[in-house]
C-alpha positions as CSV (number, residue, x, y, z in Angstrom):
1,M,85.6,105.0,101.0
2,I,84.0,101.7,103.3
3,G,86.9,100.9,106.0
4,L,89.6,103.6,105.5
5,T,90.1,106.2,107.9
6,E,89.6,110.0,107.1
7,T,93.5,110.6,108.0
8,R,96.3,108.6,107.9
9,A,99.4,108.6,109.4
10,K,102.6,109.6,108.3
11,A,105.2,106.3,107.4
12,T,108.7,106.6,108.6
13,I,111.2,106.8,105.5
14,R,114.7,105.3,106.2
15,R,117.7,105.6,104.1
16,K,119.7,102.7,104.7
17,D,122.5,102.8,102.3
18,R,123.7,104.6,99.4
19,L,126.2,103.2,97.1
20,Q,127.5,104.5,93.5
21,N,128.8,103.2,90.7
22,D,129.2,104.1,86.9
23,W,125.3,103.6,85.8
24,A,123.6,104.9,88.7
25,Q,123.6,106.0,92.6
26,L,121.3,103.4,94.6
27,D,119.4,104.3,97.8
28,K,118.3,101.4,100.1
29,F,115.0,102.3,101.9
30,V,112.4,101.1,104.2
31,F,108.7,102.6,104.5
32,Q,106.6,101.7,107.4
33,Q,103.4,103.2,108.3
34,P,102.9,102.9,112.0
35,D,100.7,100.0,112.3
36,G,102.4,98.3,109.2
37,M,104.9,96.1,108.1
38,P,108.7,97.5,106.7
39,V,108.5,97.7,102.7
40,S,112.4,97.3,101.8
41,A,112.7,99.8,98.7
42,L,115.5,100.4,96.2
43,L,115.7,104.4,94.2
44,F,117.7,104.0,90.8
45,R,119.1,107.4,89.6
46,P,120.7,107.1,86.8
47,P,123.8,110.1,85.7
48,N,122.3,113.2,84.5
49,H,122.8,113.3,80.4
50,G,123.5,117.4,79.7
51,N,120.6,119.0,81.2
52,R,118.4,116.2,81.2
53,R,117.4,114.4,84.3
54,L,116.3,111.0,83.8
55,D,113.2,109.3,85.4
56,A,114.3,107.6,88.8
57,V,112.8,104.4,89.1
58,I,111.8,102.5,92.9
59,I,111.6,98.9,93.1
60,A,110.0,96.8,95.9
61,D,110.5,93.1,95.5
62,G,109.2,90.7,98.2
63,R,112.3,88.2,97.3
64,G,114.6,90.8,98.7
65,M,117.0,93.4,97.2
66,A,120.0,91.3,96.7
67,R,118.0,88.8,94.2
68,V,116.9,92.4,92.1
69,M,120.6,93.4,92.3
70,K,121.7,90.0,91.3
71,S,119.2,89.8,88.0
72,T,118.9,90.9,84.6
73,L,116.4,93.1,85.2
74,V,119.4,95.9,86.1
75,R,122.3,95.8,84.3
């Protein structure tokens, strides 16, 4: 593609915190390219139900992770 380099440096991924409650395990991450701005993300891992694993969901919100956690989207 025009304007994109053939190879990209790997992003740095840092786990900042891990919380656990009765509905999910929550990991806070920061992703950053060497030449880019950091991107915050939350990884929700619902508990296993028997042998069936549920999908994990990543949410990145420019208005802040605290807003997402307080919203009605996460219950």
